[in-house]
C-alpha positions as CSV (number, residue, x, y, z in Angstrom):
1,M,0.0,0.0,0.0
2,T,1.5,3.3,-1.1
3,T,0.4,6.7,0.2
4,S,1.0,9.9,-1.5
5,L,2.1,13.0,0.5
6,F,-0.4,15.1,-1.5
7,A,-3.4,12.9,-0.9
8,I,-4.3,14.0,2.6
9,G,-8.1,13.9,2.5
10,M,-10.6,15.2,4.9
11,P,-9.7,15.6,8.6
12,G,-11.1,13.1,11.0
13,L,-12.5,13.4,14.5
14,P,-9.1,13.7,16.3
15,E,-8.0,16.5,13.9
16,M,-11.3,18.3,14.3
17,L,-11.0,18.2,18.1
18,I,-7.5,19.6,17.9
19,I,-8.6,22.4,15.6
20,G,-11.5,23.1,17.9
21,G,-9.2,23.2,20.9
22,I,-6.9,25.7,19.1
23,F,-9.9,27.9,18.4
24,I,-10.9,27.9,22.0
25,L,-7.4,28.8,23.1
26,F,-7.2,31.7,20.6
27,F,-10.6,33.2,21.0
28,G,-11.9,32.0,24.3
29,A,-15.0,30.0,25.0
30,N,-17.1,33.1,25.6
31,K,-16.4,34.7,22.2
32,L,-16.9,31.6,20.0
33,P,-20.7,31.8,19.7
34,G,-20.4,35.5,18.6
35,L,-17.7,34.6,16.1
36,A,-19.8,31.8,14.6
37,K,-22.8,34.2,14.4
38,S,-20.9,36.8,12.6
39,I,-19.5,34.3,10.2
40,G,-23.0,33.0,9.5
41,K,-24.3,36.6,8.9
42,S,-21.4,37.2,6.5
43,A,-22.1,34.0,4.6
44,N,-25.8,35.0,4.2
45,E,-24.9,38.5,3.0
46,F,-22.5,37.0,0.5
47,K,-25.2,34.6,-0.8
48,K,-27.7,37.5,-1.1
49,G,-25.1,39.4,-3.1
50,L,-24.6,36.5,-5.5
51,K,-28.4,36.2,-6.0
52,D,-28.9,39.9,-6.5
53,D,-29.4,40.6,-10.2
54,T,-29.2,44.4,-10.0
55,P,-26.5,45.7,-12.3
56,I,-24.0,48.2,-11.0
57,D,-24.5,51.6,-12.7
58,P,-21.3,53.5,-12.9
59,A,-23.3,56.7,-13.6
60,D,-24.6,56.7,-10.0
61,D,-21.1,57.1,-8.6
62,D,-20.9,60.8,-7.7
63,D,-17.9,60.5,-5.4
64,D,-15.5,62.2,-7.8
65,V,-17.8,65.1,-8.7
66,V,-16.5,68.4,-7.2
67,D,-18.9,71.3,-6.6
68,E,-17.7,74.4,-8.5
69,D,-18.8,76.8,-5.7
70,S,-16.9,75.0,-3.0
71,E,-13.5,76.4,-1.9
72,L,-10.5,74.1,-1.4
């Protein structure tokens, strides 16, 4: 049986427990639910953005328009 160094595959239960322990050490047990909630909200906003069919109109971009009456 030969194994390749590049064929690692999906992590199993021991690896997932180690990764979870590292997250708890880095972020603390109290902040993990808030972190997961913010990641979930970000993923939902990203999915909504992908489904949005509204084209971006470059004519609506008025950031570079300078008022002639304003003094610099």
